[in-house]
N, C-alpha and C positions, 0 to 999 in steps of 0.2 A: 651139560648141566641143565637141569630143568629150569633154573632161574634164568639162564641165558636165553632159552627158548622162549620163556614167558616175556622177557624183555624185548626180544626180537618180534614176538607176536604183537606186542603193544606198539612197537615202532611201525610195523607194517599197517596196523590199523590207523595210526595217526597219519601215516603217509597218504592214506586215501581221503583225508579230510579235504584237501584242496579240490580234488577231482569231484567229489560228491557235493561239496559246498557250492561249486560253480553252477550247479543246476538250480541253486536256491538263493541266487545273488539278489533276487528281488524282494527277499524277506529280511527283516531286521535281524542281525547277528544275535542279539539278546534273545529274540523269540526262537530262533533256530536252536540256540544253546539250551534254553529252558526246556523246550519240548523234547530235544534229543536226550538230555540228561534224565528226564522223567521216564522216557521210553527205556533207556539204558538201565535204569535202576531196577527194572523188573527182571533182569538177568540174575539178580540176587536170589530170586524165589527158588529156582531149580538148584542153585548152588547151596542154599541153605536147607534143601529137601523140604521146602515149604514150611519150615519152622520159623516163625516170625521172630521168636525170642532170640535166635541166633544173630539177628541183625540189630538188636538193641545194644546200645554202647553208652559209655559214660558222656556227660556233657563236654568234657575237654576234647574228646575225640570228634564229637559233632562240630565244635568250634574249629578243630583242625580241618575238617572237611569243608566248612564254609570258607575258611582261609585259603585253602588250596583250590578246590574245585570251582567255587564261585568267585573268589577274589581274583585268581589267575585269569579266568576267561574275561571278567569285567574289565580289568586294566589292560589286558592284551588287546581287546576290541577298541579301547580308548586310544591305545597307541597306534593301531592300524588306521584309525579314522583320523587322527590328528597329525600323522607323519606319513611321508612316502612309504608305502607298504613294504617295499623291498628292504629299505634300510631298517625299518622297524622290526621286520622279521629277523634280520641279521642280529640286532640287539637282543631280541627275545631268545634266539638260539645260543645265548650265553648260558642258558640253564644247564645243559649237560656238563659244560666246563665247571660251573659253580658246584655241581654235585660232587665232582672229582675233588675240587680244592677244599670245599667245606666239610666233606665227610669226616676228617680227623677232628673237627670241633665238635662233632656229635658223638663220635665213638673213639675213646681213647686208645683202643687196641689198633686202630688204623693209623698209619703214618703217611704223610705227604712226602714222597720221594721225587727226585728228579725225573725219574721214568714217568711218574704220574703227570707232572707238569708238562713235559715235552709231549706226551701222547694227547693231553687235553688240548694243548695249543695247536698241534697239528690236526687234530680232529676238528676243532673249530674252523681252521683254515679250509679244510675240505668241505665243511658244511657251508662256509661262506661261498666258496666256488659254485656249489650246487645251487644256492639261492640266487647268485648273481648270473648264472648261466642264461645268456639271452636277454638279460635285464639291463636297464639303464639306471645309473645313480643320479640323483638330483642333489643340488647344493642347499646349503642353509640349515640353520638349526630349527628344531621343532620341539615343542613340549611333548609331543607323542613319543619321542625317544626315551624320555624319563619314564613314561608309562610303560613302554616296552621293557625297559630295564628293570622296572619294579615287578613286571610280570615274570621275568627270568629269576628274580630273587624269590618270589612267591612260590613258583613251582619247584625249584631246587630245594628249598627249605621245607616245603610240604612233603616232598618225596622223602627227604631224610628223616622228617618228623614221623612219618608213618612207620618207618623202621625202628626209630628210637622208641616210640610207644609200644609198637609191636605186639601187644597182648589183646588185640581185638581180631576176630575172624574176618577174613577177606570178604565174605558175603555182606558184611556190615557197610562195605563200600556202597552198596545199594541205597541204604538209608542216607548216606552222605550225598550221594548224586541226586536223590529225590528232593532233599532240602535245597541243594545248590540250584537244581532245576526250578524249584518254586520261587526262589529269590530272583533267578534270571527273568522269569515271567513277570514278577512284580516290578523289577526294574524296567522291563519293556512297557508295561502298562503306564509307568510314570514318565519315561523319557522317550519311548518309541512311538511310532506311527502305526495306525491300523494296517493290517495286511490280509489279503485273501489267500487262503491256502487250498489248493485244488487237490483232488484225489491223487494225481501224479506226484504233487509235492510231498504228500504223506508217505509215499513210497521211499522217497529220498530221505525224509526224516527218519523213517524206520531203519534204513541202512546206516545212517548217522548214529542213531541211538544204539544199534547193536554193535557198531564198529568203533569208530574214533572218538565218539562222545559217550561211550558206554562200556563195551566190552574191553577196550583198551585199559581202563582204569583198574579193572579186576586183575588183568594180567600184570600190570605195572606194580600193583600192591604185592602180588605173590612174588614177583621178581626181586623186589627191594627187601621183602622180609626174609628171603631164602637165599639171597646171593650177596656178593660183594658190591656195595653201592658205587664204588669207584669203577668197577668193571661194568656195571649196569649203565653208568653215566656215559662211558665211552661208546657203548653200543647204541645209545640214544642219538649220537651224531648221524646215524644212518637215516634219521627221519627226513630231513630236507632233501637228501639225495634221492631216496625212494619216491618222495613226493614229486619231485621234478621229473623223474623217470616215468611215473604214472600219468602225470599231465601230458608229457610228450607222447606216450603211447596212445592216450585217449584222443588226442588231437591229430594223431598221425604224422607227427614231426619226427625227423631223425634224431638220434642221440648224438650229442656233441662230444668232441674230444675233451672239452672242459669237465663234462660229467664223468668221463672215464678217469681223469686225473683226480677228481673229487673222490671217487670210489676208491682209488688206490690210496689216497691219503688217509681216508677214514678207516679203511680196513686195516691198513698198516699201523695206524695209531692204536686201534683196539687191540690188535695182536701184540704190539709192543708194550702197551700199558698193562695188559693182562698177565704178561710173563712174570711180574713181580710176585704174584701169588703162587706160582708154580713151584 
């Protein structure tokens, strides 16, 4: 299915975020997000065949884009900065599970069956194992966990909302990314600290904009509008697994048995959960 391939493409691009972002850890996350989203917004031009009117949408869709693209990244970064990043990332990756569970609330034709719940829980366990691979948990409660939980709610409901509205062309994501990027830069100017960006940094920003903070959103939009959101949500559990694998390959570290178990759980959950529509 094309929607499955588009979802997988978005997942692969998102998985590269940690590897690419590691080269830019000296730059404010809001600045990175703002510049990358603006770069990514230009992908819409060839998709719209350079017809700008294709990207013009109603105000409520623009508000949805601000809610999802800007809101998600803003609260996610707040969570990662105010809580141990491993645990915060675990909370954040509740969003694929939320997509599976909340889909029937958005679409009456979809039913939440035991198969969906079991697959979503197993998929989350697999994602958790990937995130925890080689990492240490630290104790104590942090306000950052609430921010990370809010991020999961924002992205899952934004994703379902784009399918619910459904009557705007995918190239319009470019306008939403442009607005979200501008808001991220504004937030950086207000709360961030000055940063020097070298020519080498711009190369990484270009890759981020074309990939995990740009091209992925167009693929994700296509996948949700043309596929089963519960099936797409299960595919999304592959993100932390592939991200961990990319980091290990980039650093030359061996793959662990824990990652193999994670892969088996996620792939098994996706196959099991998808059977309900066959």
